[in-house]
Backbone bond lengths (Angstrom), bond angles and torsions (degrees), N, CA, C in turn:
res aa  C-N    CA-C-N  psi(-1)  N-CA   C-N-CA  omega(-1)  CA-C   N-CA-C  phi
1 M - - - 1.450 - - 1.524 111.56 -
2 N 1.343 115.89 -46.44 1.448 120.47 -178.47 1.518 111.72 -64.19
3 D 1.359 116.33 -37.53 1.456 119.37 -179.55 1.510 111.04 -65.45
4 T 1.348 116.32 -39.67 1.454 120.20 179.59 1.509 110.49 -62.37
5 S 1.350 115.59 -40.73 1.457 120.17 178.03 1.521 110.70 -61.97
6 G 1.346 116.46 -39.22 1.456 120.89 179.44 1.506 111.68 -62.87
7 D 1.371 116.85 -40.80 1.441 120.56 179.04 1.518 110.90 -63.14
8 T 1.345 116.29 -38.77 1.451 120.49 179.65 1.523 110.16 -63.44
9 K 1.331 116.69 -40.16 1.459 120.51 178.76 1.522 111.05 -62.61
10 L 1.332 116.46 -37.74 1.461 119.15 -179.68 1.521 110.40 -62.89
11 R 1.353 116.41 -44.71 1.449 120.29 -177.12 1.521 111.78 -69.48
12 S 1.335 116.81 -26.14 1.456 119.59 -177.82 1.534 112.06 -104.17
13 M 1.334 117.74 12.33 1.468 120.43 178.92 1.515 110.10 -57.64
14 H 1.322 115.91 133.78 1.458 120.72 -177.62 1.528 109.66 -62.18
15 P 1.351 117.14 133.99 1.469 120.05 -179.84 1.523 113.17 -55.22
16 A 1.342 117.07 -34.41 1.468 119.82 -179.90 1.530 111.09 -64.17
17 M 1.336 116.87 -37.48 1.461 120.95 178.18 1.519 110.50 -67.35
18 K 1.327 116.55 -43.65 1.459 121.04 179.20 1.531 110.29 -61.78
19 F 1.336 116.41 -42.85 1.459 121.03 179.39 1.524 110.67 -63.07
20 A 1.342 116.42 -42.55 1.467 120.70 -179.10 1.521 111.28 -63.65
21 L 1.335 117.15 -39.62 1.459 120.70 -179.32 1.527 111.71 -69.68
22 E 1.327 116.63 -29.73 1.464 120.31 178.28 1.531 111.14 -81.70
23 M 1.326 116.09 -36.69 1.462 121.04 -176.41 1.524 112.29 -80.54
24 G 1.334 117.04 -31.21 1.458 121.62 -175.36 1.520 114.97 -50.84
25 P 1.347 118.81 -54.23 1.469 119.85 179.67 1.529 113.21 -59.96
26 L 1.337 116.87 -33.95 1.466 119.79 179.09 1.523 111.36 -68.25
27 V 1.343 116.53 -39.67 1.464 120.33 177.86 1.535 109.98 -64.89
28 V 1.341 116.05 -41.82 1.468 120.64 176.85 1.526 109.63 -59.99
29 F 1.312 116.90 -43.14 1.466 122.61 179.08 1.526 110.44 -59.54
30 F 1.326 116.50 -46.25 1.462 122.25 -178.63 1.530 111.30 -63.39
31 I 1.326 116.65 -47.82 1.470 120.67 -178.12 1.529 111.06 -65.45
32 A 1.344 116.06 -45.13 1.467 120.00 -178.83 1.518 111.39 -63.82
33 N 1.335 117.21 -37.36 1.463 120.12 178.64 1.525 110.82 -64.69
34 G 1.333 116.74 -40.29 1.454 120.33 -179.82 1.523 112.72 -66.78
35 R 1.326 116.11 -32.05 1.463 119.84 -175.67 1.531 113.90 -94.20
36 A 1.333 117.13 -32.57 1.469 118.39 -171.91 1.525 114.63 -134.19
37 G 1.326 118.24 -0.35 1.458 119.79 177.94 1.519 113.43 97.52
38 I 1.321 114.72 171.93 1.458 121.88 -171.15 1.528 113.42 -65.84
39 Y 1.330 118.13 -33.14 1.464 119.03 -176.04 1.534 111.04 -74.58
40 A 1.325 116.42 -42.14 1.467 119.31 174.86 1.525 109.37 -63.98
41 A 1.329 116.22 -38.37 1.465 120.59 179.39 1.523 111.28 -63.90
42 T 1.323 116.20 -37.85 1.469 120.34 178.76 1.525 110.88 -63.23
43 G 1.329 116.70 -45.58 1.459 119.96 177.77 1.513 111.69 -62.45
44 A 1.341 116.81 -43.15 1.464 120.78 179.15 1.521 110.99 -64.71
45 F 1.331 116.01 -37.91 1.466 121.29 179.23 1.531 110.84 -63.66
46 M 1.324 116.69 -42.22 1.461 120.78 178.70 1.527 110.82 -61.71
47 V 1.337 115.91 -47.05 1.466 120.01 -179.69 1.525 110.53 -63.10
48 A 1.345 116.81 -45.86 1.465 121.22 -178.38 1.530 111.43 -63.81
49 T 1.329 116.32 -36.47 1.469 120.20 179.22 1.518 111.00 -62.22
50 F 1.318 116.89 -44.36 1.466 119.60 -178.11 1.525 112.20 -76.27
51 I 1.332 117.05 -26.26 1.465 119.13 171.77 1.527 109.47 -66.77
52 A 1.335 116.40 -41.20 1.466 120.61 178.03 1.526 111.02 -61.98
53 L 1.339 117.00 -41.35 1.465 120.42 177.33 1.523 110.53 -63.06
54 A 1.319 116.75 -42.30 1.465 120.62 179.16 1.526 110.89 -61.35
55 L 1.337 116.59 -41.35 1.462 120.52 179.02 1.525 110.98 -66.36
56 M 1.349 116.64 -37.87 1.461 119.83 175.96 1.530 110.40 -59.24
57 W 1.339 114.86 -42.28 1.459 119.60 -179.76 1.531 111.08 -66.70
58 I 1.316 116.90 -43.40 1.463 121.14 -179.77 1.528 111.00 -62.35
59 I 1.341 115.65 -42.01 1.457 119.96 -177.61 1.516 112.38 -75.49
60 A 1.343 116.70 -43.73 1.459 120.57 -171.02 1.519 115.10 -110.30
61 R 1.340 117.14 -11.85 1.464 121.17 -175.77 1.522 111.95 60.32
62 K 1.336 115.50 24.80 1.456 120.55 178.57 1.514 108.26 -165.18
63 I 1.343 116.69 145.53 1.457 121.07 177.69 1.521 108.08 -119.10
64 A 1.335 116.06 129.53 1.456 120.50 -179.76 1.532 110.47 -65.16
65 V 1.326 115.58 157.35 1.460 121.28 -174.72 1.527 112.24 -64.28
66 M 1.328 117.41 -44.82 1.464 120.22 -174.10 1.535 113.02 -64.64
67 P 1.344 119.38 -47.03 1.474 117.90 175.92 1.522 112.68 -61.75
68 L 1.336 116.63 -32.29 1.455 120.45 -179.79 1.529 111.09 -67.62
69 I 1.326 116.46 -44.29 1.471 120.68 178.28 1.525 110.12 -64.95
70 S 1.327 115.71 -44.14 1.462 120.20 179.61 1.524 111.14 -59.90
71 A 1.334 116.71 -41.73 1.464 120.87 178.94 1.526 111.13 -64.05
72 G 1.338 117.01 -37.35 1.458 120.77 177.76 1.519 111.88 -62.97
73 V 1.350 115.66 -41.31 1.463 119.82 178.60 1.533 110.37 -68.96
74 V 1.343 116.78 -36.91 1.467 120.71 176.12 1.522 110.08 -59.55
75 L 1.329 116.77 -44.05 1.456 121.17 -179.89 1.525 111.05 -60.64
76 V 1.330 116.83 -46.96 1.467 120.85 -177.36 1.526 111.53 -67.66
77 F 1.342 116.85 -52.92 1.460 120.22 -174.93 1.524 111.79 -75.17
78 G 1.328 117.14 -31.34 1.456 119.62 174.83 1.518 111.09 -65.64
79 S 1.331 116.14 -42.43 1.466 120.34 178.39 1.521 111.46 -63.19
80 L 1.330 116.75 -41.41 1.463 120.29 177.84 1.534 111.02 -64.00
81 T 1.337 115.61 -39.13 1.461 120.34 178.80 1.526 111.15 -59.91
82 L 1.334 116.05 -46.54 1.460 120.57 -177.56 1.530 111.97 -73.48
83 W 1.311 116.46 -39.55 1.462 120.39 -177.23 1.526 111.14 -67.58
84 L 1.345 115.71 -46.04 1.459 120.20 -176.60 1.529 112.91 -92.61
85 Q 1.348 116.42 -4.44 1.464 121.21 -176.82 1.524 110.62 52.05
86 D 1.332 114.37 48.62 1.459 121.89 -179.18 1.531 107.93 -132.46
87 D 1.328 116.73 108.99 1.471 119.57 -175.36 1.523 113.74 -74.89
88 H 1.323 117.94 -3.36 1.461 120.13 176.79 1.530 110.98 -60.54
89 F 1.314 116.91 -33.26 1.464 119.85 -176.31 1.530 111.66 -66.63
90 I 1.335 117.54 -47.06 1.460 119.43 -179.03 1.532 110.54 -69.02
91 K 1.337 116.32 -29.63 1.464 119.40 177.59 1.521 111.60 -71.07
92 M 1.326 116.44 -28.78 1.462 120.46 179.51 1.526 112.78 -82.77
93 K 1.339 116.41 -13.13 1.464 120.22 -176.84 1.533 112.82 -55.07
94 P 1.359 120.05 -48.34 1.473 118.82 178.56 1.523 112.61 -62.06
95 T 1.334 116.42 -34.15 1.465 119.72 177.57 1.520 110.57 -61.76
96 I 1.329 116.36 -47.65 1.468 121.11 -178.09 1.526 111.15 -64.14
97 V 1.346 116.85 -46.36 1.467 120.66 -178.38 1.519 110.98 -61.73
98 N 1.333 116.55 -49.02 1.464 119.93 -178.58 1.521 112.07 -65.32
99 A 1.328 115.99 -40.12 1.465 119.24 178.27 1.528 110.74 -63.88
100 L 1.330 117.20 -41.16 1.469 120.96 177.76 1.520 111.06 -59.61
101 F 1.346 115.88 -48.79 1.463 119.53 -179.38 1.526 110.95 -63.35
102 G 1.333 116.66 -44.15 1.457 119.98 -178.45 1.516 112.61 -62.93
103 V 1.329 115.79 -47.30 1.474 120.24 180.00 1.523 110.66 -65.43
104 A 1.336 116.97 -39.75 1.466 120.08 179.76 1.528 111.10 -62.93
105 L 1.325 117.34 -44.52 1.463 120.64 -178.88 1.525 111.61 -67.25
106 L 1.324 116.70 -50.72 1.469 119.74 -178.02 1.525 111.47 -70.08
107 G 1.341 116.52 -36.51 1.463 120.05 177.82 1.520 111.45 -66.22
108 G 1.340 116.19 -41.85 1.464 119.64 177.55 1.510 111.46 -61.80
109 L 1.339 116.10 -39.08 1.464 120.46 178.89 1.522 110.65 -65.14
110 A 1.335 116.12 -41.87 1.469 120.39 179.28 1.525 111.65 -63.66
111 L 1.343 116.26 -31.34 1.466 121.26 -179.82 1.524 112.45 -91.09
112 K 1.340 115.56 10.83 1.475 121.53 179.96 1.519 112.17 62.87
113 K 1.335 116.21 27.41 1.468 121.13 176.84 1.526 108.65 -129.18
114 P 1.353 117.32 72.11 1.460 120.17 -178.16 1.525 111.73 -60.23
115 L 1.321 115.96 133.27 1.463 121.20 -175.73 1.527 113.24 -95.59
116 L 1.330 117.65 -23.30 1.457 120.56 -174.84 1.531 113.44 -59.38
117 P 1.349 119.43 -38.23 1.465 118.56 177.26 1.530 112.96 -59.44
118 Y 1.340 117.74 -30.11 1.465 120.28 178.40 1.529 111.44 -71.83
119 V 1.362 115.09 -28.81 1.461 119.47 -179.08 1.523 111.47 -83.61
120 L 1.339 116.41 -41.71 1.466 120.82 -174.32 1.522 114.30 -112.51
121 G 1.328 116.10 1.72 1.461 120.20 -175.61 1.521 114.66 -62.06
122 D 1.340 117.12 -25.40 1.460 120.14 178.12 1.524 111.89 -77.33
123 V 1.338 116.32 -15.87 1.465 120.37 -175.86 1.527 111.71 -105.37
124 F 1.342 116.63 -38.75 1.460 120.99 -176.79 1.533 110.41 -126.03
125 E 1.322 114.63 151.03 1.468 120.91 171.50 1.516 107.65 -120.86
126 L 1.334 115.91 116.46 1.448 121.13 -178.76 1.519 110.50 -123.92
127 T 1.321 115.59 162.13 1.454 120.25 173.12 1.526 108.72 -71.32
128 E 1.308 115.63 167.78 1.466 119.86 179.28 1.528 110.88 -60.37
129 R 1.326 116.21 -41.26 1.468 120.25 178.25 1.527 110.53 -64.81
130 G 1.329 116.61 -38.45 1.455 120.86 178.80 1.511 111.91 -61.32
131 W 1.344 116.34 -46.83 1.463 120.16 178.35 1.525 110.71 -62.43
132 H 1.340 115.68 -38.22 1.474 120.10 -179.27 1.527 110.48 -61.95
133 E 1.330 116.57 -50.00 1.464 120.82 -178.07 1.529 111.25 -66.51
134 L 1.331 116.67 -41.13 1.463 120.19 -179.19 1.525 110.93 -66.00
135 T 1.320 116.46 -37.12 1.465 120.55 178.57 1.524 111.08 -64.33
136 I 1.331 116.74 -43.08 1.466 120.36 178.28 1.526 110.07 -61.15
137 R 1.317 116.47 -45.10 1.471 119.95 -177.82 1.523 111.62 -63.05
138 W 1.337 116.13 -46.18 1.465 118.57 -179.27 1.525 111.45 -69.20
139 G 1.331 116.79 -37.06 1.462 119.85 178.40 1.519 111.31 -61.48
140 V 1.329 116.42 -46.67 1.466 121.05 178.56 1.528 110.36 -65.04
141 F 1.337 116.98 -40.25 1.463 120.71 179.48 1.524 110.89 -59.18
142 F 1.329 117.11 -46.18 1.464 120.15 -179.35 1.534 111.47 -63.50
143 I 1.319 116.75 -39.92 1.468 119.66 178.47 1.530 110.18 -64.42
144 V 1.333 116.77 -43.03 1.466 120.97 178.86 1.531 110.39 -61.77
145 M 1.348 117.19 -41.55 1.456 120.46 -179.99 1.526 111.32 -67.00
146 A 1.327 116.76 -33.54 1.469 120.15 176.11 1.523 110.53 -63.94
147 V 1.327 115.72 -45.91 1.471 120.55 178.97 1.526 110.28 -64.62
148 L 1.347 116.70 -42.37 1.464 120.81 -179.82 1.521 111.31 -61.11
149 N 1.328 117.09 -42.19 1.465 119.42 179.07 1.529 111.15 -62.14
150 E 1.331 116.13 -40.95 1.467 119.30 177.83 1.522 111.42 -60.49
151 I 1.336 115.96 -42.77 1.468 119.86 -179.91 1.524 110.90 -64.55
152 V 1.351 116.09 -43.76 1.465 120.03 -175.55 1.521 111.87 -66.57
153 W 1.356 116.88 -51.92 1.464 117.41 -173.94 1.531 113.05 -68.87
154 R 1.328 116.00 -24.77 1.461 119.09 178.23 1.529 112.83 -85.25
155 S 1.342 117.13 -9.42 1.467 120.44 -173.44 1.520 114.46 -112.07
156 V 1.355 117.33 -18.79 1.471 119.62 -174.02 1.524 110.25 -126.82
157 S 1.327 114.64 175.62 1.468 120.01 178.91 1.527 110.69 -70.67
158 T 1.331 115.76 164.60 1.456 120.66 178.93 1.528 111.33 -60.24
159 D 1.338 116.92 -42.95 1.462 120.02 -179.29 1.524 111.73 -62.67
160 T 1.327 116.74 -39.66 1.472 120.44 178.73 1.517 110.45 -67.06
161 W 1.339 117.13 -39.84 1.462 120.01 177.82 1.527 110.99 -63.99
162 V 1.330 117.10 -41.35 1.464 120.51 178.60 1.529 110.22 -61.44
163 A 1.342 116.58 -41.49 1.464 120.62 178.03 1.522 110.73 -63.17
164 F 1.339 116.57 -40.90 1.470 120.50 177.79 1.520 110.60 -63.52
165 K 1.313 116.92 -44.57 1.463 120.90 -179.29 1.522 111.19 -62.60
166 T 1.334 116.43 -38.04 1.461 120.77 -176.51 1.520 112.22 -78.91
167 F 1.336 116.83 -49.38 1.457 120.48 -170.81 1.524 114.07 -107.63
168 G 1.324 116.95 -1.60 1.452 119.95 179.16 1.506 113.77 -109.31
169 Y 1.335 116.63 -47.84 1.461 120.39 -171.89 1.529 112.95 -63.45
170 L 1.348 116.83 -54.09 1.462 118.98 -175.99 1.525 112.68 -65.70
171 P 1.351 119.56 -45.13 1.467 118.58 175.83 1.525 113.38 -58.78
172 M 1.331 117.26 -38.90 1.468 119.86 177.70 1.521 110.63 -62.95
173 T 1.336 116.34 -39.45 1.457 120.53 179.04 1.523 110.75 -65.89
174 L 1.329 117.29 -41.87 1.467 121.34 179.43 1.526 111.09 -65.20
175 I 1.332 116.18 -41.90 1.470 119.75 178.21 1.522 110.72 -62.63
176 F 1.331 115.84 -42.91 1.467 119.67 178.47 1.528 110.45 -62.91
177 A 1.343 116.85 -43.52 1.465 120.42 179.88 1.523 111.18 -60.93
178 M 1.333 116.98 -41.97 1.464 120.67 178.90 1.519 111.31 -65.35
179 A 1.332 116.15 -32.29 1.459 120.42 179.82 1.527 112.07 -68.89
180 Q 1.346 117.00 -15.01 1.471 120.44 179.32 1.525 112.97 -88.17
181 V 1.330 116.86 -6.32 1.471 120.38 -178.08 1.526 112.42 -57.60
182 P 1.350 119.48 -45.43 1.470 118.28 178.20 1.528 113.27 -57.06
183 L 1.331 116.49 -40.95 1.469 119.75 178.52 1.522 110.67 -63.17
184 M 1.336 116.86 -45.18 1.467 120.46 -178.60 1.521 111.36 -67.19
185 T 1.329 116.74 -33.56 1.461 120.41 176.72 1.526 110.49 -68.33
186 R 1.315 115.08 -41.22 1.463 121.09 -178.52 1.522 111.88 -65.79
187 H 1.320 116.66 -35.69 1.468 120.58 -176.09 1.530 112.48 -109.90
188 G 1.316 116.62 15.92 1.458 119.17 178.92 1.518 111.87 -69.97
189 V 1.331 115.63 146.84 1.468 121.34 176.76 1.520 107.78 -84.69
190 E 1.331 116.26 124.40 1.467 120.42 178.69 1.517 110.71 -64.36
191 P 1.347 117.73 148.39 1.460 121.04 -179.30 1.525 113.91 -52.62
192 E 1.363 116.19 -38.08 1.456 118.41 -178.40 1.524 112.59 -70.03
193 Q 1.372 116.52 -17.55 1.459 119.68 177.73 1.512 111.85 -82.49
194 A 1.331 116.16 -20.86 1.461 120.22 -179.41 1.522 109.63 -73.89
195 P 1.369 119.63 156.42 1.463 121.81 178.81 1.528 110.59 -58.77
196 T 1.318 116.86 139.08 1.452 122.10 -179.19 1.525 110.01 -98.82
197 A 1.337 114.97 172.42 1.456 120.74 -179.23 1.522 111.08 -61.25
198 K 1.360 116.49 -29.70 1.467 119.52 -179.69 1.513 111.79 -63.57
199 D 1.347 114.82 -32.41 1.480 118.27 -179.91 1.505 110.13 -69.02
């Protein structure tokens, strides 16, 4: 009974809370970099990321797949950054995460095993065509963001890259997500099409 209640809380979590938990570690990263440099910022980012995951668990009793994978990559690449004192690793982290998500989504689609319904199926109900189109869009978006991160970190200073990661990446993702609303509305499954209590 308690677990079911926890799942309901996850699905009804206020968007502002979700945004704060995603944005918080990035803000910590930005502030720490400005005050103490990239290596201190990397350590602070790792700690803040896992605090955010803990809060997600406390609030929802469940952690979504994407934040969990991202946190795992943060742990690996953040540790390499601190151990080897080489900031290339933390700069490559967004590239690796986005490339993983993009390849997983597009690869799953190519293998006739779309993964997006497993990630968002508890929140949205779409037709098969809707999931197909949305998966392609998100897969391409993640690949583009991976390439963009590579271009940015290799072309600008560390401070500029940190600013881009903090104030550019998440807003771009939110804008892209909002741009998918018409597609999801167009291919949404009507309530009467969903299984009823009689079933």
